[in-house]
N, C-alpha and C positions, 0 to 999 in steps of 0.2 A: 501580482506576484504572490506566491504562497510558499511557505516552508513545507517541504515534503520529505517524509522519512521513507527511504527505500530499503527494504529488508529482503535480501536475497543472498544465498551462499555462493553464487557463481559470479566471480569477479568480472568476467566478460559481459554478463548481463547487466550488472551494476554499472559498469562503464558506459555501455550503450544507452541504457534507459536514462542514466543521469544526464548524458549529453542531450538527449531528446527533451528532457524536462527543463534543463538549463536554457536550451534554445527557445523554449516556450516561455522563458522569463521567470522560472521558479528557482528557488534556493533548495538544494538537495543535501540532506544528511544521509549517511550510509550506515547500514548495519549488516553484518554477514552471518549472524545466527539469530534464532528466535530469542534467545536469552538477551543478547545485545540489543535486539530490537525492542524488547519490553523495557529495558532500562532507558534507552534513548527516547522512547515514546513518552516516558515520565519526565525526563529532564529537558528535552528539546521542544516540547509543546508544539508538535507539527500541526499544520492545518489539515493534512491528509497523510495517509500511510499507503504505500504500494508494497504489497506483501506476497512473497512466493509461498507456495504450499509445501513443496518438498525441500526440507532442510534437515541437516544431520542431528540437531539436538531436539528442537520442539517444532512440530509441523506448523505450517502457517494457519491452519484452521484453529488449532489450539491457542496459538498466539493471539489470533483475532478474538476468540472467546474470552481470553484473559483480559485483553484490552477493553472489550465491551462490558466486562463485569467490574471494572475499576472506575470510581467516580471521576478521576482526573482525565481518563481517556475514553470513557463510554460514548461520548458524542463525536469523537474523531472519526471521520469517514475512512473506510478501508476499501481499497481496490485490490483484489486478488489478481496476480499475474503469474500464470502457471502453464505448464505443459499438460496438466490434468484438466482436460476439457470435455470429458464425457458428460452426459446429462446429469448423472448422479453426482459427479464432482462439482459441477456448477451449482446444483441444488444444495449440496452440502455447504458451499461457500456462503449462500444466502441464509439457509435455514439453521444450520448448526453454528456457523462462524459469525453470522450477522454482518457479512460484507455488504457494501453498498454497490459494488460492481465486480464483475469477473471478466478478465481479459485473458486470451490464450497467448501462449508463446509459440511462435513469434507473432507479434502484432506490428502493424504499420505505425510509424511515428505519428501520423495524423490521428489514428484511432486511439493511441495512448493519450495524446494531448486532448482530444475532444472528450474522451471519457473523464479525464481528470477535471477538466473545466466544468463539465456537466455535474459531476458529483460535488465539486466545491460549491457550485451555484445552488444545487438542491439542498446542501447541508447548511446553507446560509452562513458558512464560515467566511471570515473576511479574506479578500483576495490579496491583501497586503500583509506583510510581516510586521508585527508590532515593534 
């Protein structure tokens, strides 16, 4: 089980993805803006962050860049989850934002969970919450 921070401005998406992650045995913290996500990433110490790109205040790519530039969060893996799935958007998730994975919306529950587990394993983050 890992503590996962889910940052998305769409309550329906947060609800659905949270249910998938909890069914997979994870603890989920929620944030609905980029600003709130940045604050919770600092205070909640998640093992992984699932991050939307299109948000009203700070886009997910810029949130990820900020997280990757801060000592406390620079090693926290980030999985982008977005409707922006063009080749250039996916490339920006990796090269500009430093994301560890990029999933499209919609994604199957199994794809979300397998990606989360793979990224957690690759990051060598503990799979249990301290």
